[in-house]
C-alpha positions in Angstrom: -26.4 5.6 -12.9 -26.8 8.4 -15.3 -26.3 10.8 -12.6 -23.3 9.3 -11.5 -21.9 9.3 -15.2 -20.4 12.8 -15.2 -18.7 12.1 -11.9 -17.2 8.9 -13.1 -16.2 10.4 -16.4 -14.4 13.3 -14.4 -12.6 10.7 -12.4 -11.6 8.9 -15.2 -10.1 11.9 -16.9 -8.4 13.1 -13.8 -6.9 9.7 -13.1 -5.8 8.4 -16.6 -4.2 11.8 -17.8 -0.4 12.7 -17.0 0.1 14.3 -13.5 2.4 13.8 -10.6 1.0 10.5 -9.5 1.0 9.1 -12.9 4.6 10.0 -13.6 5.7 8.2 -10.5 3.7 5.1 -11.4 5.1 4.8 -14.5 8.8 5.4 -13.3 8.1 2.9 -10.5 6.6 0.4 -12.6 9.8 0.9 -14.7 12.3 0.6 -12.0 10.8 -1.7 -9.6 8.3 -3.8 -11.4 4.2 -4.0 -10.9 4.8 -5.6 -7.2 6.8 -2.5 -6.4 4.3 -0.1 -7.8 1.6 -1.7 -5.8 2.0 0.1 -2.5 2.3 3.3 -4.7 -1.0 2.8 -6.0 -2.8 1.8 -3.0 -1.0 4.9 -1.4 -2.6 7.4 -3.8 -5.9 5.7 -3.7 -5.8 6.2 0.3 -4.6 9.5 0.1 -7.1 10.6 -2.7 -10.0 9.0 -1.0 -9.3 10.8 2.7 -8.7 13.8 0.9 -11.9 14.0 -0.9 -13.8 13.0 2.2 -12.4 15.8 4.1 -13.3 18.1 0.9 -16.7 16.8 0.8 -17.5 17.1 4.2 -16.4 21.2 4.3 -12.6 21.5 4.4 -12.9 23.4 1.3 -14.3 26.1 3.5 -10.8 26.8 4.9 -9.4 27.6 1.4 -12.3 29.9 0.8 -11.6 31.7 4.4 -7.6 31.6 4.0 -6.6 31.8 0.5 -2.8 31.8 1.6 -3.4 28.1 2.9 -4.0 27.1 -0.7 -0.6 29.2 -2.3 1.4 27.5 0.8 0.1 24.2 -0.1 0.9 24.9 -4.0 4.6 25.9 -3.0 5.2 22.8 -0.8 3.7 20.6 -3.4 6.1 22.0 -5.9 8.9 21.7 -3.5 7.9 18.0 -3.2 7.7 17.4 -7.0 11.3 18.5 -7.0 12.4 15.8 -4.4 10.6 13.3 -6.1 12.1 14.2 -9.7 15.3 14.1 -7.8 14.4 10.5 -6.2 13.0 9.1 -9.5 15.8 10.4 -11.6 18.6 8.3 -9.6 16.4 5.2 -9.7 17.8 2.1 -11.1 16.1 -1.2 -12.1 15.5 -3.5 -9.2 18.3 -6.2 -8.6 21.0 -3.4 -8.6 21.9 -1.5 -5.4 18.9 0.8 -6.6 17.4 3.3 -4.1 13.9 2.0 -2.8 10.7 2.7 -4.5 8.3 5.4 -3.0 6.4 3.7 -0.3 2.6 3.6 0.6 3.0 6.1 3.2 4.9 8.4 1.1 2.3 8.0 -2.0 -0.6 8.6 0.6 1.0 11.6 2.2 2.0 13.2 -1.1 -1.6 13.8 -2.2 -1.8 16.4 0.8 0.9 18.2 -1.5 -0.3 17.2 -5.1 -2.0 20.4 -6.6 -4.0 17.8 -9.3 -5.1 15.6 -6.1 -6.5 18.9 -4.8 -8.3 20.1 -7.8 -9.8 16.6 -8.3 -10.9 16.8 -4.5 -12.1 20.1 -4.7 -14.2 19.7 -7.8 -15.7 16.5 -6.9 -16.7 18.1 -3.6 -17.9 21.0 -5.1 -19.5 20.0 -8.3 -20.6 16.4 -7.7 -21.4 16.2 -4.2 -25.3 15.9 -4.0 -27.0 18.8 -2.3 -29.5 17.0 -0.5 -29.3 13.7 1.7 -26.8 12.6 4.1 -23.7 14.5 3.8 -21.3 11.7 5.1 -23.1 9.0 2.8 -22.8 11.2 0.0 -19.2 12.0 0.5 -18.7 8.1 1.1 -20.3 7.6 -2.5 -18.3 10.1 -4.0 -14.9 9.4 -2.7 -15.4 5.5 -3.3 -16.4 6.3 -6.8 -13.3 8.3 -7.3 -11.2 5.3 -5.9 -13.2 2.8 -8.1 -12.2 4.7 -11.1 -9.0 5.8 -10.3 -7.2 2.4 -9.0 -7.5 0.8 -12.8 -6.1 4.3 -14.3 -3.4 4.1 -11.6 -2.6 0.3 -12.5 -2.3 1.3 -16.2 0.4 3.8 -15.7 2.3 1.2 -13.2 2.0 -1.3 -16.0 3.0 1.0 -18.8 6.3 1.1 -16.7 6.5 -2.5 -16.5 6.2 -3.0 -20.1 9.0 -0.7 -21.0 11.1 -2.5 -18.4 12.9 -4.9 -20.8 14.1 -1.8 -22.8 15.5 0.1 -19.5 17.7 -3.0 -18.9 20.6 -0.9 -20.6 21.9 1.4 -18.3 21.8 4.0 -21.0 18.1 3.9 -21.9 17.3 3.5 -18.2 19.1 6.8 -17.2 17.7 8.6 -20.0 14.1 7.4 -19.0 14.5 8.3 -15.2 15.9 11.5 -16.2 13.3 12.4 -18.7 10.7 11.2 -16.0 12.5 13.7 -13.6 12.5 16.6 -16.1 8.5 16.2 -16.3 8.3 16.1 -12.7 9.9 19.1 -12.7 8.1 21.0 -15.5 5.1 20.0 -13.3 6.3 21.7 -10.1 7.1 24.8 -12.3 3.6 24.8 -13.9 2.2 24.4 -10.3 3.7 27.6 -9.1 2.3 30.0 -11.9 
């Protein structure tokens, strides 16, 4: 257990701190409630689980051999963040003729473009993957720990959004919140291009 503590701590820090996924979850929770955010939480976790497994079994070597692939991924991720910012900035509280929440599939696929998720998966594979033992079992263990730690962190961000939902009943407050969250995603997109 003491060997897993650094991995669990790293997963907690990466999952609980602000980033594209958590901005998306807070906005989804605020606009569509916890039920609307649940597919997003599950999609994020499935996407990160698959990404971590792939990194742990050797996909990371592709980035070493082809550094341009990582740069293209960063640009695609930044462009997708701009799209998400636009989508989240236009969201309304459920009950009106609102745009739909981000879906399970969109959240899962977003992890392939999310630079923070790539950083998390690459670090988990390179720093925390046990050197000895069965590679597949070790990759599964690292990926499961990431999911077990990440799920409640993501739920916390969705619940934060739900908790401010009553304040957002006023259209002006909701518009300010959605524009602010969209602006945060735009700032993240610019930061990822650096």
